[in-house]
PALUMPA-546552 format. One record per residue (C-alpha): x, y, z; residue in three letters. Coordinates in nm, 4 decimals, decimal comma. Layout:
BEGIN
+----------+----------+----------+-----+
!        u !        v !        w !   r !
+----------+----------+----------+-----+
!        X !        Y !        Z ! ala !
...
+----------+----------+----------+-----+
# end
This chain:
BEGIN
+----------+----------+----------+-----+
!        u !        v !        w !   r !
+----------+----------+----------+-----+
!  -0,5771 !  -0,7994 !   0,0325 ! met !
!  -0,7189 !  -0,6725 !  -0,2948 ! leu !
!  -0,9316 !  -0,4248 !  -0,1016 ! gln !
!  -0,6128 !  -0,2775 !   0,0519 ! asn !
!  -0,4569 !  -0,2327 !  -0,2922 ! leu !
!  -0,7704 !  -0,0689 !  -0,4318 ! leu !
!  -0,8056 !   0,1560 !  -0,1259 ! his !
!  -0,4469 !   0,2749 !  -0,1752 ! asn !
!  -0,5055 !   0,3419 !  -0,5439 ! ala !
!  -0,8166 !   0,5456 !  -0,4640 ! ile !
!  -0,6431 !   0,7345 !  -0,1836 ! lys !
!  -0,3338 !   0,8284 !  -0,3854 ! tyr !
!  -0,5257 !   0,9274 !  -0,6989 ! thr !
!  -0,7649 !   1,1583 !  -0,5089 ! ala !
!  -0,5657 !   1,4715 !  -0,6057 ! pro !
!  -0,5770 !   1,3786 !  -0,9771 ! arg !
!  -0,8323 !   1,4949 !  -1,2314 ! asp !
!  -0,9065 !   1,2582 !  -1,3856 ! pro !
!  -0,8074 !   0,9809 !  -1,1475 ! ala !
!  -0,7340 !   0,6641 !  -1,3425 ! ile !
!  -0,7120 !   0,3188 !  -1,1827 ! ile !
!  -0,6762 !   0,0028 !  -1,3873 ! thr !
!  -0,6929 !  -0,3599 !  -1,2834 ! ile !
!  -0,5578 !  -0,6209 !  -1,5192 ! ser !
!  -0,4289 !  -0,9732 !  -1,5019 ! gly !
!  -0,3134 !  -1,2826 !  -1,6772 ! his !
!  -0,2536 !  -1,6461 !  -1,5960 ! glu !
!  -0,0277 !  -1,9232 !  -1,7043 ! asp !
!  -0,0118 !  -2,2916 !  -1,6150 ! ala !
!   0,1372 !  -2,2228 !  -1,2704 ! asn !
!   0,0162 !  -1,8833 !  -1,1507 ! ser !
!  -0,2268 !  -1,5960 !  -1,1802 ! thr !
!  -0,0966 !  -1,2392 !  -1,1815 ! thr !
!  -0,2927 !  -0,9208 !  -1,1168 ! tyr !
!  -0,1848 !  -0,5584 !  -1,1574 ! ile !
!  -0,3443 !  -0,2588 !  -0,9878 ! val !
!  -0,2107 !   0,0589 !  -1,1483 ! ala !
!  -0,2953 !   0,4237 !  -1,1022 ! asp !
!  -0,1950 !   0,7726 !  -1,2085 ! asn !
!  -0,1677 !   0,8955 !  -0,8488 ! gly !
!   0,1094 !   1,0741 !  -0,6657 ! val !
!   0,3502 !   0,7798 !  -0,7005 ! gly !
!   0,6659 !   0,7250 !  -0,4979 ! phe !
!   1,0453 !   0,7178 !  -0,5310 ! glu !
!   1,1697 !   0,3727 !  -0,6302 ! met !
!   1,4643 !   0,4024 !  -0,3910 ! lys !
!   1,2074 !   0,3535 !  -0,1099 ! tyr !
!   1,0235 !   0,0576 !  -0,2645 ! val !
!   1,1496 !  -0,1829 !   0,0051 ! asp !
!   0,9806 !   0,0296 !   0,2733 ! lys !
!   0,6368 !  -0,0088 !   0,1124 ! leu !
!   0,5719 !  -0,3518 !   0,2579 ! phe !
!   0,7032 !  -0,2853 !   0,6093 ! gly !
!   0,4687 !  -0,2360 !   0,9051 ! val !
!   0,4114 !   0,1328 !   0,9853 ! phe !
!   0,6340 !   0,2405 !   0,6961 ! gln !
!   0,4919 !   0,5413 !   0,5152 ! arg !
!   0,6333 !   0,7179 !   0,2125 ! leu !
!   0,4031 !   1,0199 !   0,2452 ! his !
!   0,3350 !   1,2392 !   0,5460 ! arg !
!   0,0301 !   1,1510 !   0,7564 ! ala !
!  -0,0990 !   1,5054 !   0,7004 ! glu !
!  -0,1092 !   1,4434 !   0,3250 ! glu !
!  -0,2798 !   1,1025 !   0,3215 ! phe !
!  -0,4687 !   0,9147 !   0,5923 ! glu !
!  -0,3681 !   0,5661 !   0,6946 ! gly !
!  -0,1707 !   0,3644 !   0,9451 ! thr !
!   0,1023 !   0,2196 !   0,7248 ! gly !
!  -0,0100 !  -0,1421 !   0,7636 ! ile !
!  -0,2200 !  -0,2018 !   0,4508 ! gly !
!   0,0579 !  -0,3131 !   0,2166 ! leu !
!   0,2327 !  -0,5045 !   0,4955 ! ala !
!  -0,0907 !  -0,6996 !   0,5494 ! leu !
!  -0,1285 !  -0,7588 !   0,1765 ! ala !
!   0,2258 !  -0,8977 !   0,1583 ! lys !
!   0,1683 !  -1,1227 !   0,4586 ! arg !
!  -0,1525 !  -1,2623 !   0,3082 ! ile !
!   0,0235 !  -1,3325 !  -0,0202 ! leu !
!   0,3224 !  -1,4897 !   0,1578 ! asp !
!   0,0889 !  -1,7258 !   0,3455 ! arg !
!  -0,0680 !  -1,8366 !   0,0168 ! his !
!   0,2628 !  -1,8867 !  -0,1630 ! gly !
!   0,2311 !  -1,5644 !  -0,3618 ! gly !
!   0,4375 !  -1,2526 !  -0,4053 ! ser !
!   0,3916 !  -0,8789 !  -0,4517 ! ile !
!   0,6030 !  -0,6054 !  -0,6055 ! ser !
!   0,5626 !  -0,2358 !  -0,6751 ! ala !
!   0,6819 !   0,0218 !  -0,9244 ! glu !
!   0,6272 !   0,3922 !  -0,9040 ! gly !
!   0,7388 !   0,7332 !  -1,0133 ! lys !
!   0,6739 !   1,0543 !  -0,8240 ! val !
!   0,3900 !   1,2412 !  -0,9935 ! gly !
!   0,3239 !   0,9593 !  -1,2395 ! ala !
!   0,1519 !   0,6921 !  -1,0325 ! gly !
!   0,2197 !   0,3449 !  -0,9067 ! ala !
!   0,1662 !  -0,0135 !  -1,0101 ! ser !
!   0,1370 !  -0,3053 !  -0,7687 ! leu !
!   0,1687 !  -0,6538 !  -0,9110 ! thr !
!   0,0788 !  -0,9651 !  -0,7180 ! phe !
!   0,1008 !  -1,3275 !  -0,8164 ! thr !
!  -0,0677 !  -1,6332 !  -0,6672 ! leu !
!   0,0082 !  -1,9944 !  -0,7529 ! pro !
!  -0,2731 !  -2,1783 !  -0,9268 ! arg !
!  -0,4305 !  -2,4604 !  -0,7263 ! pro !
!  -0,2965 !  -2,8027 !  -0,8230 ! lys !
!  -0,6366 !  -2,9313 !  -0,9350 ! asp !
!  -0,6755 !  -2,6386 !  -1,1778 ! leu !
!  -0,3287 !  -2,7055 !  -1,3226 ! lys !
!  -0,4306 !  -3,0643 !  -1,4057 ! lys !
!  -0,7556 !  -2,9570 !  -1,5766 ! arg !
!  -0,5893 !  -2,6919 !  -1,7921 ! ser !
!  -0,3125 !  -2,9216 !  -1,9174 ! ser !
+----------+----------+----------+-----+
# end
């Protein structure tokens, strides 16, 4: 799942010089959140719901390789583990994908 997010960040920052990709995160008592952000080509927020659909592409296949299943797979993996994913973007200014996973119950007890 993380590999899909990183692959997308690399792919969509390829035209940039310099390409900048950041990975950050934080945790609280109930969940761990990670953010993969880049300064790539970005996307229009009005299409954000299409990002996580199977075979949904926001860029032409001639511009960027791919099948349109990477983010759909990432969402499915997160759904199966009780997590969630969201995205923000702006054309020409990059994108940010944020995913959250619940902390295991035994870790919650130890950190309390």
